[in-house]
C-alpha positions, 0 to 999 in steps of 0.5 A: 327902041324896037332894036333893043326890045328884040334881043330882050325877047330872044333872051326871054325865049332862051330862058324858057327853053332851059326848063323844057325836056323833050318839049315838056316842062320839068313838072310834066317830066317828073309826072311822066317819070313817076307814072313809069315807075308805077308801071314797073312796080305794078309789073313786079308786084304782079309777078311776085303775086303769081309766084306766091300763088304757084307756091300755094298750089304746090304746097297744097299738092304736097300736103295732099301727097303726104296725107295719101302716103300717111294713110297708106302707111297707116294701112300697111302698119295696121295690116302688119300688126294684124298679121303679127297678131294672127301669127302669135295666136297661131304660135300660142294655139299650136301644140309645140313641146318646150324642147321643140319650141326652143329648137325652133327659136334657136334655128330662127335666131340663127337664120336671122343672124345668118341673114344679117351677116350676109347683108353686112358682107354684101354691103361691104362688097362681098358677093357670093363669087368673092366668098367662094374665092376666099373659101378656096384661098383659106383651103390653100392656106390650110393645106400649106400649114397655116393656122386659120383659126386665129385671124390675127396670127394668120394676118401677121404671117401673111404680112411677113411673107408680103414684106419679104416679097416686097423687099425682093421686088424692091431690089435693084434689077441685076443686083445678083451676087457674082458667080465665082468660077474656079477652073483648072485653066485658072490654076485651081487643080484637083488630082487627075481623075480624083476629087482630092484638092491640091494644097495650093487649091485648098490654101486659096479656098481658105484664104481669098475665096472664103473672104470673097464669099463672106463679103458677098454673103453680107453685101447681098444678104444671102445665106445659101452657098451652092458649090457646083462641080463641072467636068469635061467629057473625057470618060472615066476608066473606073467601072464601079463606084462607091459614091452612094456608100461613102458620100454621107461619111465624107460629108460628116468628116468621118472619111477623107474625100480620097475614099470616094471612087466615082465611076462617071463624070456626074459622080466625079463632079459631085465628089469634087463639089463635096471636097470644096464644100467641106473646106468651106464649112470648116471656115469660121468666116462662113458660119451660119451659111448653108453650103450645098454641094451639087454636080453638073457633070459634063452637061454645062459649058462655061457661059451656061450653055448645054454641051452638044457633045464636045469631047476632049481635054478642056481645062476650062470645063473642069471647074467649080462654080460657087453661087450664093443666093437667098433661102426661099421663104417656106410656107410651112409653119 
């Protein structure tokens, strides 16, 4: 009987232990948990009360500051009103003639308008130094022939120049028209000591050379043809020149190129350039282009280097160079 009762007691003790948490019963554990929760809630409520109290203190301080600022503003308004009243009384009591009063009022309005304009320009970032620079720029534009009275017209003209400049800047580097070199070494002859073209030279000018020039004018969008006459350094035996008296008539076609009698290489180079230019001007393929004859005399060697005094009969130096370019944009109206 004792042996059977002992296991029953152990079983009862184990069942009792199942209702304990850290040696406390379930009821005691629940009471402890509720107590802890109440402590936490009390701490949270206390913190919120402290925050509310601080907010009330800050609100009172702000109200006090607003009241002080309001009082100061009211005093300033009252003072300003009294000053305005005093000024009005002074104006009314002053013995000012109607004409003087009108002048004074106009000057006052102009002054107010000027102050507002200066303030507006200042707000837009225009400082006195910047305005002085703009005044100088306007003076330069006026000297260059621009009308600065109409802002819209001025803007359109400047925009056009900027577009031209941008177009030139956007052009691919080194995309310049090729120089056409017509030297005696290449079979392009003048009569000895003269500016007269040989028939073969003139035929080439009106044929393949004119075609090449016309193609370059269109491809590179240019309109100026420079015809440059070069010579070697052999002296010319003629001592008297009639170039100054005859070149205009030759350019106009009133006299043949044979009428020009140069007395030096500079004159011979110019005469030969005029002879070539006259042939090109008569070609319909080159209508619309401006042809400018020039002389480099014996100064420039092939390859664009200056001579150091190399004398002698050099066919490659006796040549015509044809260069084409775009007309420079003019600032004149």
